[in-house]
KOLNU-886406 format. One record per residue (C-alpha): residue number from 0; x, y negated, z negated. Coordinates in nm, 3 decimals, decimal comma. Layout:
BEGIN
@nr=NUM | c1=X | c2=Y | c3=Z
...
***
This chain:
BEGIN
@nr=0 | c1=12,800 | c2=-8,723 | c3=-9,456
@nr=1 | c1=13,034 | c2=-8,985 | c3=-9,309
@nr=2 | c1=12,813 | c2=-9,254 | c3=-9,158
@nr=3 | c1=12,922 | c2=-9,552 | c3=-8,948
@nr=4 | c1=12,671 | c2=-9,833 | c3=-8,900
@nr=5 | c1=12,721 | c2=-10,115 | c3=-8,650
@nr=6 | c1=12,540 | c2=-10,450 | c3=-8,681
@nr=7 | c1=12,556 | c2=-10,692 | c3=-8,385
@nr=8 | c1=12,476 | c2=-11,008 | c3=-8,582
@nr=9 | c1=12,695 | c2=-11,208 | c3=-8,816
@nr=10 | c1=12,678 | c2=-11,073 | c3=-9,170
@nr=11 | c1=12,750 | c2=-11,414 | c3=-9,326
@nr=12 | c1=12,418 | c2=-11,559 | c3=-9,201
@nr=13 | c1=12,084 | c2=-11,417 | c3=-9,325
@nr=14 | c1=11,869 | c2=-11,229 | c3=-9,078
@nr=15 | c1=11,628 | c2=-10,937 | c3=-9,057
@nr=16 | c1=11,865 | c2=-10,695 | c3=-8,884
@nr=17 | c1=12,150 | c2=-10,787 | c3=-9,119
@nr=18 | c1=11,930 | c2=-10,728 | c3=-9,427
@nr=19 | c1=11,811 | c2=-10,397 | c3=-9,282
@nr=20 | c1=12,168 | c2=-10,276 | c3=-9,224
@nr=21 | c1=12,284 | c2=-10,397 | c3=-9,565
@nr=22 | c1=11,998 | c2=-10,233 | c3=-9,755
@nr=23 | c1=12,020 | c2=-9,907 | c3=-9,561
@nr=24 | c1=12,395 | c2=-9,886 | c3=-9,630
@nr=25 | c1=12,347 | c2=-9,956 | c3=-10,000
@nr=26 | c1=12,077 | c2=-9,693 | c3=-10,030
@nr=27 | c1=12,280 | c2=-9,429 | c3=-9,846
@nr=28 | c1=12,581 | c2=-9,508 | c3=-10,065
@nr=29 | c1=12,358 | c2=-9,464 | c3=-10,369
@nr=30 | c1=12,271 | c2=-9,116 | c3=-10,243
@nr=31 | c1=12,641 | c2=-9,026 | c3=-10,233
@nr=32 | c1=12,717 | c2=-9,058 | c3=-9,862
@nr=33 | c1=13,030 | c2=-9,223 | c3=-9,724
@nr=34 | c1=12,917 | c2=-9,536 | c3=-9,537
@nr=35 | c1=13,106 | c2=-9,808 | c3=-9,350
@nr=36 | c1=12,943 | c2=-10,102 | c3=-9,174
@nr=37 | c1=13,102 | c2=-10,297 | c3=-8,889
@nr=38 | c1=12,966 | c2=-10,648 | c3=-8,834
@nr=39 | c1=13,079 | c2=-10,987 | c3=-8,702
@nr=40 | c1=13,164 | c2=-11,251 | c3=-8,961
@nr=41 | c1=13,329 | c2=-11,592 | c3=-8,959
@nr=42 | c1=13,382 | c2=-11,579 | c3=-9,334
@nr=43 | c1=13,512 | c2=-11,231 | c3=-9,414
@nr=44 | c1=13,503 | c2=-11,307 | c3=-9,788
@nr=45 | c1=13,122 | c2=-11,286 | c3=-9,772
@nr=46 | c1=13,124 | c2=-10,923 | c3=-9,656
@nr=47 | c1=13,018 | c2=-10,659 | c3=-9,909
@nr=48 | c1=13,276 | c2=-10,394 | c3=-10,007
@nr=49 | c1=13,137 | c2=-10,139 | c3=-9,763
@nr=50 | c1=13,158 | c2=-10,370 | c3=-9,457
@nr=51 | c1=13,445 | c2=-10,430 | c3=-9,216
@nr=52 | c1=13,483 | c2=-10,746 | c3=-9,004
@nr=53 | c1=13,406 | c2=-10,702 | c3=-8,636
@nr=54 | c1=13,541 | c2=-11,033 | c3=-8,513
@nr=55 | c1=13,475 | c2=-11,405 | c3=-8,502
@nr=56 | c1=13,130 | c2=-11,532 | c3=-8,416
@nr=57 | c1=12,983 | c2=-11,725 | c3=-8,124
@nr=58 | c1=12,629 | c2=-11,866 | c3=-8,145
@nr=59 | c1=12,422 | c2=-11,796 | c3=-7,832
@nr=60 | c1=12,049 | c2=-11,816 | c3=-7,749
@nr=61 | c1=11,907 | c2=-11,464 | c3=-7,769
@nr=62 | c1=11,552 | c2=-11,320 | c3=-7,801
@nr=63 | c1=11,394 | c2=-11,658 | c3=-7,871
@nr=64 | c1=11,641 | c2=-11,742 | c3=-8,143
@nr=65 | c1=12,009 | c2=-11,826 | c3=-8,186
@nr=66 | c1=12,212 | c2=-11,510 | c3=-8,240
@nr=67 | c1=12,561 | c2=-11,516 | c3=-8,389
@nr=68 | c1=12,747 | c2=-11,250 | c3=-8,191
@nr=69 | c1=13,102 | c2=-11,127 | c3=-8,140
@nr=70 | c1=13,238 | c2=-11,012 | c3=-7,806
@nr=71 | c1=13,564 | c2=-11,001 | c3=-7,610
@nr=72 | c1=13,887 | c2=-10,800 | c3=-7,603
@nr=73 | c1=13,987 | c2=-10,868 | c3=-7,965
@nr=74 | c1=13,652 | c2=-10,747 | c3=-8,094
@nr=75 | c1=13,657 | c2=-10,451 | c3=-7,854
@nr=76 | c1=13,995 | c2=-10,348 | c3=-7,994
@nr=77 | c1=13,866 | c2=-10,369 | c3=-8,351
@nr=78 | c1=13,565 | c2=-10,158 | c3=-8,258
@nr=79 | c1=13,778 | c2=-9,884 | c3=-8,101
@nr=80 | c1=14,015 | c2=-9,869 | c3=-8,399
@nr=81 | c1=13,724 | c2=-9,865 | c3=-8,643
@nr=82 | c1=13,564 | c2=-9,571 | c3=-8,464
@nr=83 | c1=13,886 | c2=-9,369 | c3=-8,458
@nr=84 | c1=13,973 | c2=-9,441 | c3=-8,822
@nr=85 | c1=13,618 | c2=-9,379 | c3=-8,940
@nr=86 | c1=13,587 | c2=-9,022 | c3=-8,807
@nr=87 | c1=13,212 | c2=-9,049 | c3=-8,860
@nr=88 | c1=12,972 | c2=-8,755 | c3=-8,860
@nr=89 | c1=12,707 | c2=-8,994 | c3=-8,724
@nr=90 | c1=12,742 | c2=-9,337 | c3=-8,564
@nr=91 | c1=12,433 | c2=-9,557 | c3=-8,608
@nr=92 | c1=12,423 | c2=-9,860 | c3=-8,376
@nr=93 | c1=12,160 | c2=-10,132 | c3=-8,427
@nr=94 | c1=12,033 | c2=-10,326 | c3=-8,125
@nr=95 | c1=12,270 | c2=-10,138 | c3=-7,889
@nr=96 | c1=12,195 | c2=-10,374 | c3=-7,600
@nr=97 | c1=12,296 | c2=-10,687 | c3=-7,789
@nr=98 | c1=12,612 | c2=-10,827 | c3=-7,626
@nr=99 | c1=12,815 | c2=-10,794 | c3=-7,943
@nr=100 | c1=12,979 | c2=-10,527 | c3=-8,160
@nr=101 | c1=12,687 | c2=-10,289 | c3=-8,100
@nr=102 | c1=12,725 | c2=-10,281 | c3=-7,722
@nr=103 | c1=13,102 | c2=-10,254 | c3=-7,758
@nr=104 | c1=13,059 | c2=-9,957 | c3=-7,992
@nr=105 | c1=12,821 | c2=-9,797 | c3=-7,745
@nr=106 | c1=13,082 | c2=-9,833 | c3=-7,470
@nr=107 | c1=13,372 | c2=-9,716 | c3=-7,685
@nr=108 | c1=13,204 | c2=-9,416 | c3=-7,850
@nr=109 | c1=13,314 | c2=-9,075 | c3=-7,722
@nr=110 | c1=13,277 | c2=-8,724 | c3=-7,855
@nr=111 | c1=13,646 | c2=-8,740 | c3=-7,944
@nr=112 | c1=13,612 | c2=-9,052 | c3=-8,161
@nr=113 | c1=13,281 | c2=-9,006 | c3=-8,339
@nr=114 | c1=12,987 | c2=-8,776 | c3=-8,397
@nr=115 | c1=12,638 | c2=-8,808 | c3=-8,245
@nr=116 | c1=12,514 | c2=-9,159 | c3=-8,175
@nr=117 | c1=12,185 | c2=-9,290 | c3=-8,317
@nr=118 | c1=12,045 | c2=-9,625 | c3=-8,200
@nr=119 | c1=11,785 | c2=-9,842 | c3=-8,372
@nr=120 | c1=11,590 | c2=-10,093 | c3=-8,163
@nr=121 | c1=11,446 | c2=-10,388 | c3=-8,354
@nr=122 | c1=11,330 | c2=-10,610 | c3=-8,068
@nr=123 | c1=10,987 | c2=-10,618 | c3=-7,904
@nr=124 | c1=10,916 | c2=-10,756 | c3=-7,556
@nr=125 | c1=11,273 | c2=-10,752 | c3=-7,430
@nr=126 | c1=11,244 | c2=-10,956 | c3=-7,108
@nr=127 | c1=11,591 | c2=-11,101 | c3=-7,069
@nr=128 | c1=11,663 | c2=-11,127 | c3=-6,696
@nr=129 | c1=12,033 | c2=-11,088 | c3=-6,759
@nr=130 | c1=11,982 | c2=-10,775 | c3=-6,967
@nr=131 | c1=11,736 | c2=-10,627 | c3=-6,716
@nr=132 | c1=11,985 | c2=-10,691 | c3=-6,436
@nr=133 | c1=12,253 | c2=-10,516 | c3=-6,642
@nr=134 | c1=12,048 | c2=-10,202 | c3=-6,713
@nr=135 | c1=12,188 | c2=-10,005 | c3=-6,416
@nr=136 | c1=12,538 | c2=-10,067 | c3=-6,552
@nr=137 | c1=12,433 | c2=-9,983 | c3=-6,908
@nr=138 | c1=12,242 | c2=-9,665 | c3=-6,827
@nr=139 | c1=12,544 | c2=-9,430 | c3=-6,844
@nr=140 | c1=12,623 | c2=-9,567 | c3=-7,191
@nr=141 | c1=12,262 | c2=-9,534 | c3=-7,301
@nr=142 | c1=12,280 | c2=-9,165 | c3=-7,214
@nr=143 | c1=12,531 | c2=-9,125 | c3=-7,500
@nr=144 | c1=12,251 | c2=-9,191 | c3=-7,750
@nr=145 | c1=12,137 | c2=-8,869 | c3=-7,918
@nr=146 | c1=11,837 | c2=-9,022 | c3=-8,098
@nr=147 | c1=11,648 | c2=-9,348 | c3=-8,069
@nr=148 | c1=11,474 | c2=-9,519 | c3=-8,360
@nr=149 | c1=11,232 | c2=-9,812 | c3=-8,325
@nr=150 | c1=11,129 | c2=-10,020 | c3=-8,626
@nr=151 | c1=10,769 | c2=-10,053 | c3=-8,507
@nr=152 | c1=10,529 | c2=-9,935 | c3=-8,243
@nr=153 | c1=10,590 | c2=-10,264 | c3=-8,059
@nr=154 | c1=10,965 | c2=-10,198 | c3=-8,055
@nr=155 | c1=10,904 | c2=-9,837 | c3=-7,944
@nr=156 | c1=10,694 | c2=-9,958 | c3=-7,654
@nr=157 | c1=10,980 | c2=-10,192 | c3=-7,555
@nr=158 | c1=11,218 | c2=-9,895 | c3=-7,551
@nr=159 | c1=10,982 | c2=-9,692 | c3=-7,335
@nr=160 | c1=10,908 | c2=-9,971 | c3=-7,087
@nr=161 | c1=11,246 | c2=-10,143 | c3=-7,058
@nr=162 | c1=11,514 | c2=-9,897 | c3=-7,171
@nr=163 | c1=11,376 | c2=-9,557 | c3=-7,086
@nr=164 | c1=11,318 | c2=-9,252 | c3=-7,302
@nr=165 | c1=11,124 | c2=-9,257 | c3=-7,624
@nr=166 | c1=11,195 | c2=-9,338 | c3=-7,988
@nr=167 | c1=11,077 | c2=-9,225 | c3=-8,329
@nr=168 | c1=10,925 | c2=-9,507 | c3=-8,534
@nr=169 | c1=11,102 | c2=-9,566 | c3=-8,866
@nr=170 | c1=11,003 | c2=-9,904 | c3=-9,010
@nr=171 | c1=11,216 | c2=-10,165 | c3=-9,178
@nr=172 | c1=11,267 | c2=-10,104 | c3=-9,547
@nr=173 | c1=11,216 | c2=-10,319 | c3=-9,854
@nr=174 | c1=11,330 | c2=-10,274 | c3=-10,214
@nr=175 | c1=10,971 | c2=-10,307 | c3=-10,327
@nr=176 | c1=11,055 | c2=-10,287 | c3=-10,698
@nr=177 | c1=11,260 | c2=-10,607 | c3=-10,677
@nr=178 | c1=10,958 | c2=-10,799 | c3=-10,549
@nr=179 | c1=10,703 | c2=-10,630 | c3=-10,774
@nr=180 | c1=10,910 | c2=-10,704 | c3=-11,085
@nr=181 | c1=11,027 | c2=-11,053 | c3=-10,986
@nr=182 | c1=10,968 | c2=-11,313 | c3=-11,259
@nr=183 | c1=10,718 | c2=-11,585 | c3=-11,178
@nr=184 | c1=10,856 | c2=-11,938 | c3=-11,201
@nr=185 | c1=10,631 | c2=-12,185 | c3=-11,385
@nr=186 | c1=10,707 | c2=-12,468 | c3=-11,141
@nr=187 | c1=10,585 | c2=-12,250 | c3=-10,852
@nr=188 | c1=10,281 | c2=-12,102 | c3=-11,024
@nr=189 | c1=9,952 | c2=-12,247 | c3=-10,904
@nr=190 | c1=9,632 | c2=-12,341 | c3=-11,083
@nr=191 | c1=9,273 | c2=-12,362 | c3=-10,963
@nr=192 | c1=9,320 | c2=-12,731 | c3=-10,891
@nr=193 | c1=9,678 | c2=-12,700 | c3=-10,760
@nr=194 | c1=9,710 | c2=-12,363 | c3=-10,585
@nr=195 | c1=10,038 | c2=-12,269 | c3=-10,415
@nr=196 | c1=10,076 | c2=-12,151 | c3=-10,055
@nr=197 | c1=10,420 | c2=-12,011 | c3=-9,966
@nr=198 | c1=10,604 | c2=-11,976 | c3=-9,634
@nr=199 | c1=10,946 | c2=-11,820 | c3=-9,563
@nr=200 | c1=11,107 | c2=-11,864 | c3=-9,222
@nr=201 | c1=11,359 | c2=-12,058 | c3=-9,019
@nr=202 | c1=11,250 | c2=-12,419 | c3=-8,981
@nr=203 | c1=11,394 | c2=-12,474 | c3=-8,636
@nr=204 | c1=11,238 | c2=-12,172 | c3=-8,462
@nr=205 | c1=10,889 | c2=-12,272 | c3=-8,343
@nr=206 | c1=10,784 | c2=-11,907 | c3=-8,311
@nr=207 | c1=10,813 | c2=-11,872 | c3=-8,689
@nr=208 | c1=10,516 | c2=-12,106 | c3=-8,708
@nr=209 | c1=10,622 | c2=-12,405 | c3=-8,918
@nr=210 | c1=10,458 | c2=-12,655 | c3=-8,677
@nr=211 | c1=10,130 | c2=-12,466 | c3=-8,711
@nr=212 | c1=10,160 | c2=-12,461 | c3=-9,089
@nr=213 | c1=10,209 | c2=-12,838 | c3=-9,085
@nr=214 | c1=9,890 | c2=-12,871 | c3=-8,882
@nr=215 | c1=9,702 | c2=-12,659 | c3=-9,137
@nr=216 | c1=9,820 | c2=-12,861 | c3=-9,438
@nr=217 | c1=9,576 | c2=-13,155 | c3=-9,400
@nr=218 | c1=9,289 | c2=-12,916 | c3=-9,324
@nr=219 | c1=9,349 | c2=-12,728 | c3=-9,649
@nr=220 | c1=9,399 | c2=-13,045 | c3=-9,850
@nr=221 | c1=9,077 | c2=-13,194 | c3=-9,717
@nr=222 | c1=8,897 | c2=-12,927 | c3=-9,922
@nr=223 | c1=9,156 | c2=-12,866 | c3=-10,198
@nr=224 | c1=9,342 | c2=-13,198 | c3=-10,237
@nr=225 | c1=9,584 | c2=-13,057 | c3=-10,494
@nr=226 | c1=9,706 | c2=-12,768 | c3=-10,277
@nr=227 | c1=10,084 | c2=-12,733 | c3=-10,267
@nr=228 | c1=10,296 | c2=-12,575 | c3=-9,994
@nr=229 | c1=10,640 | c2=-12,427 | c3=-10,071
@nr=230 | c1=10,859 | c2=-12,374 | c3=-9,764
@nr=231 | c1=11,181 | c2=-12,171 | c3=-9,780
@nr=232 | c1=11,419 | c2=-12,131 | c3=-9,490
@nr=233 | c1=11,725 | c2=-12,257 | c3=-9,307
@nr=234 | c1=11,700 | c2=-12,557 | c3=-9,077
@nr=235 | c1=11,680 | c2=-12,933 | c3=-9,053
@nr=236 | c1=11,455 | c2=-13,042 | c3=-9,340
@nr=237 | c1=11,442 | c2=-13,404 | c3=-9,221
@nr=238 | c1=11,315 | c2=-13,292 | c3=-8,880
@nr=239 | c1=11,067 | c2=-13,057 | c3=-9,043
@nr=240 | c1=10,923 | c2=-13,339 | c3=-9,256
@nr=241 | c1=10,853 | c2=-13,534 | c3=-8,937
@nr=242 | c1=10,603 | c2=-13,265 | c3=-8,840
@nr=243 | c1=10,385 | c2=-13,379 | c3=-9,133
@nr=244 | c1=10,169 | c2=-13,687 | c3=-9,157
@nr=245 | c1=10,304 | c2=-13,928 | c3=-9,422
@nr=246 | c1=10,003 | c2=-13,861 | c3=-9,644
@nr=247 | c1=10,085 | c2=-13,488 | c3=-9,657
@nr=248 | c1=10,459 | c2=-13,498 | c3=-9,718
@nr=249 | c1=10,435 | c2=-13,499 | c3=-10,097
@nr=250 | c1=10,228 | c2=-13,179 | c3=-10,080
@nr=251 | c1=10,504 | c2=-12,982 | c3=-9,904
@nr=252 | c1=10,827 | c2=-12,892 | c3=-10,084
@nr=253 | c1=11,117 | c2=-12,772 | c3=-9,871
@nr=254 | c1=11,339 | c2=-12,537 | c3=-10,071
@nr=255 | c1=11,601 | c2=-12,482 | c3=-9,802
@nr=256 | c1=11,779 | c2=-12,149 | c3=-9,762
@nr=257 | c1=11,719 | c2=-11,930 | c3=-10,069
@nr=258 | c1=11,888 | c2=-11,618 | c3=-10,201
@nr=259 | c1=11,711 | c2=-11,287 | c3=-10,253
@nr=260 | c1=11,624 | c2=-11,345 | c3=-10,619
@nr=261 | c1=11,475 | c2=-11,688 | c3=-10,545
@nr=262 | c1=11,270 | c2=-11,552 | c3=-10,256
@nr=263 | c1=11,135 | c2=-11,271 | c3=-10,472
@nr=264 | c1=11,025 | c2=-11,515 | c3=-10,743
@nr=265 | c1=10,875 | c2=-11,753 | c3=-10,488
@nr=266 | c1=10,657 | c2=-11,480 | c3=-10,340
@nr=267 | c1=10,560 | c2=-11,345 | c3=-10,682
@nr=268 | c1=10,458 | c2=-11,692 | c3=-10,799
@nr=269 | c1=10,243 | c2=-11,805 | c3=-10,503
@nr=270 | c1=9,867 | c2=-11,769 | c3=-10,472
@nr=271 | c1=9,871 | c2=-11,712 | c3=-10,094
@nr=272 | c1=10,145 | c2=-11,630 | c3=-9,846
@nr=273 | c1=10,091 | c2=-11,781 | c3=-9,500
@nr=274 | c1=10,258 | c2=-11,625 | c3=-9,193
@nr=275 | c1=10,170 | c2=-11,855 | c3=-8,900
@nr=276 | c1=10,411 | c2=-11,698 | c3=-8,648
@nr=277 | c1=10,327 | c2=-11,740 | c3=-8,281
@nr=278 | c1=10,509 | c2=-11,444 | c3=-8,120
@nr=279 | c1=10,830 | c2=-11,249 | c3=-8,075
@nr=280 | c1=10,778 | c2=-11,036 | c3=-8,387
@nr=281 | c1=10,841 | c2=-10,662 | c3=-8,366
@nr=282 | c1=10,762 | c2=-10,581 | c3=-8,729
@nr=283 | c1=10,700 | c2=-10,843 | c3=-8,998
@nr=284 | c1=10,934 | c2=-10,769 | c3=-9,286
@nr=285 | c1=10,838 | c2=-11,086 | c3=-9,472
@nr=286 | c1=10,478 | c2=-10,963 | c3=-9,482
@nr=287 | c1=10,590 | c2=-10,643 | c3=-9,655
@nr=288 | c1=10,798 | c2=-10,847 | c3=-9,900
@nr=289 | c1=10,498 | c2=-11,065 | c3=-9,982
@nr=290 | c1=10,275 | c2=-10,759 | c3=-10,019
@nr=291 | c1=10,529 | c2=-10,597 | c3=-10,252
@nr=292 | c1=10,537 | c2=-10,916 | c3=-10,460
@nr=293 | c1=10,162 | c2=-10,896 | c3=-10,512
@nr=294 | c1=10,058 | c2=-11,211 | c3=-10,326
@nr=295 | c1=9,761 | c2=-11,219 | c3=-10,089
@nr=296 | c1=9,875 | c2=-11,252 | c3=-9,727
@nr=297 | c1=9,721 | c2=-11,460 | c3=-9,449
@nr=298 | c1=9,888 | c2=-11,386 | c3=-9,114
@nr=299 | c1=9,858 | c2=-11,456 | c3=-8,744
@nr=300 | c1=9,693 | c2=-11,169 | c3=-8,559
@nr=301 | c1=10,005 | c2=-11,050 | c3=-8,380
@nr=302 | c1=10,013 | c2=-10,679 | c3=-8,297
@nr=303 | c1=10,303 | c2=-10,609 | c3=-8,531
@nr=304 | c1=10,142 | c2=-10,805 | c3=-8,815
@nr=305 | c1=9,805 | c2=-10,638 | c3=-8,762
@nr=306 | c1=9,965 | c2=-10,296 | c3=-8,799
@nr=307 | c1=10,151 | c2=-10,390 | c3=-9,119
@nr=308 | c1=9,830 | c2=-10,534 | c3=-9,264
@nr=309 | c1=9,621 | c2=-10,229 | c3=-9,175
@nr=310 | c1=9,394 | c2=-10,419 | c3=-8,935
@nr=311 | c1=9,305 | c2=-10,661 | c3=-9,213
@nr=312 | c1=9,268 | c2=-10,412 | c3=-9,499
@nr=313 | c1=9,588 | c2=-10,536 | c3=-9,666
@nr=314 | c1=9,572 | c2=-10,904 | c3=-9,574
@nr=315 | c1=9,366 | c2=-11,163 | c3=-9,386
@nr=316 | c1=9,423 | c2=-11,228 | c3=-9,016
@nr=317 | c1=9,355 | c2=-11,530 | c3=-8,796
@nr=318 | c1=9,383 | c2=-11,604 | c3=-8,424
@nr=319 | c1=9,741 | c2=-11,667 | c3=-8,313
@nr=320 | c1=9,817 | c2=-12,037 | c3=-8,274
@nr=321 | c1=9,491 | c2=-12,156 | c3=-8,433
@nr=322 | c1=9,575 | c2=-12,388 | c3=-8,723
@nr=323 | c1=9,207 | c2=-12,443 | c3=-8,808
@nr=324 | c1=9,152 | c2=-12,067 | c3=-8,836
@nr=325 | c1=9,461 | c2=-12,034 | c3=-9,055
@nr=326 | c1=9,333 | c2=-12,308 | c3=-9,285
@nr=327 | c1=8,990 | c2=-12,141 | c3=-9,306
@nr=328 | c1=9,142 | c2=-11,809 | c3=-9,414
@nr=329 | c1=9,363 | c2=-11,977 | c3=-9,674
@nr=330 | c1=9,067 | c2=-12,174 | c3=-9,811
@nr=331 | c1=8,847 | c2=-11,864 | c3=-9,819
@nr=332 | c1=9,100 | c2=-11,681 | c3=-10,036
@nr=333 | c1=9,158 | c2=-11,980 | c3=-10,263
@nr=334 | c1=8,781 | c2=-12,004 | c3=-10,317
@nr=335 | c1=8,739 | c2=-11,633 | c3=-10,394
@nr=336 | c1=8,984 | c2=-11,517 | c3=-10,665
@nr=337 | c1=8,831 | c2=-11,168 | c3=-10,674
@nr=338 | c1=8,885 | c2=-11,110 | c3=-10,301
@nr=339 | c1=9,230 | c2=-11,263 | c3=-10,326
@nr=340 | c1=9,324 | c2=-11,025 | c3=-10,606
@nr=341 | c1=9,178 | c2=-10,731 | c3=-10,415
@nr=342 | c1=9,381 | c2=-10,805 | c3=-10,104
@nr=343 | c1=9,694 | c2=-10,857 | c3=-10,313
@nr=344 | c1=9,647 | c2=-10,520 | c3=-10,485
@nr=345 | c1=9,577 | c2=-10,342 | c3=-10,156
@nr=346 | c1=9,885 | c2=-10,498 | c3=-10,000
@nr=347 | c1=10,107 | c2=-10,405 | c3=-10,291
@nr=348 | c1=9,989 | c2=-10,044 | c3=-10,275
@nr=349 | c1=10,046 | c2=-10,031 | c3=-9,899
@nr=350 | c1=10,397 | c2=-10,173 | c3=-9,933
@nr=351 | c1=10,512 | c2=-9,848 | c3=-10,098
@nr=352 | c1=10,526 | c2=-9,688 | c3=-9,753
@nr=353 | c1=10,812 | c2=-9,929 | c3=-9,667
@nr=354 | c1=11,022 | c2=-9,875 | c3=-9,977
@nr=355 | c1=11,381 | c2=-9,777 | c3=-9,902
@nr=356 | c1=11,335 | c2=-9,455 | c3=-10,099
@nr=357 | c1=11,097 | c2=-9,348 | c3=-9,819
@nr=358 | c1=11,256 | c2=-9,520 | c3=-9,519
@nr=359 | c1=11,614 | c2=-9,405 | c3=-9,587
@nr=360 | c1=11,500 | c2=-9,042 | c3=-9,607
@nr=361 | c1=11,339 | c2=-9,078 | c3=-9,265
@nr=362 | c1=11,662 | c2=-9,219 | c3=-9,124
@nr=363 | c1=11,860 | c2=-8,936 | c3=-9,285
@nr=364 | c1=11,631 | c2=-8,679 | c3=-9,122
@nr=365 | c1=11,722 | c2=-8,829 | c3=-8,785
@nr=366 | c1=12,093 | c2=-8,810 | c3=-8,872
@nr=367 | c1=12,063 | c2=-8,450 | c3=-8,985
@nr=368 | c1=11,874 | c2=-8,351 | c3=-8,672
@nr=369 | c1=12,141 | c2=-8,484 | c3=-8,434
@nr=370 | c1=12,432 | c2=-8,374 | c3=-8,654
@nr=371 | c1=12,298 | c2=-8,021 | c3=-8,664
@nr=372 | c1=12,337 | c2=-7,973 | c3=-9,040
@nr=373 | c1=12,189 | c2=-8,093 | c3=-9,368
@nr=374 | c1=12,471 | c2=-8,339 | c3=-9,427
@nr=375 | c1=12,554 | c2=-8,293 | c3=-9,792
@nr=376 | c1=12,692 | c2=-8,610 | c3=-9,958
@nr=377 | c1=13,066 | c2=-8,661 | c3=-9,971
***
């Protein structure tokens, strides 16, 4: 099957949608399908061999974050040419309402240029006034979509309430083997006296929860003075350090942006993974990564996180925004190695549902349904 995948966000900056598109493309290529990805990129040299540049990038506030998008006549021209030259059996557009390559592909797609159109919605609680005002103009284009996918129940509900129609839930995927087999690094491996708590997330997005983690640090150290906190993610480290009291700064190590291999080893090495996010999460891919790595997870009780953690069966939950509750759950796991190991094992077993070997087959079934044939590789 000839498959075209469109990503709205810059491929040369890490992000959940970008990783999803990259991993899906790699898995489909491994199954023998022809796959091309179109994505914005400032540095085209960073694109993988299967990706084509969609245009230069502009950073704009979007969905509680800063999205690196590409729009305008030059990008629109690239999108049209890419669709014609691709002659795809299926066109798969991610975040079709993002004002970038995805929306341009949605506008440009016709039955003469490409096969059926599949759209994946990653966002939950889409309440952009500008986007809501634009819905009447977008509705004719949305009618081109043959099948809708949502990465979670929260994202599906957003489709139903704000876009119209329904969507099949196909979650984000993870290469679980990479996390399960990641080597532990001695410098990140904790002891009873010096346990390690890990966090992965952008430092300059409050909704990712770094301020709350910094509030929890002294509460944990009051009981376990040797506790260490390893923080990985892009952002201003100097500004992040200012969130900590001077007495706690030596207990928190900022690793900066890390590559996939480093992240896998970090999660495999830690005693507890803390996800203190405060909102805006439609899925929780980092929770699945931590589960796959075999580390016990403590997470804010967001709806998306609760579903990934099986209502607490695969990880501990605490009230959203409550640093004291987060510290209590971390301390409870550090004090009970047997429960910690049990949660880690349960989480690792549950993560198998999100392996790309499962998720990609679910996506392929959607492709085959709209394409009207089994889509043999080639």
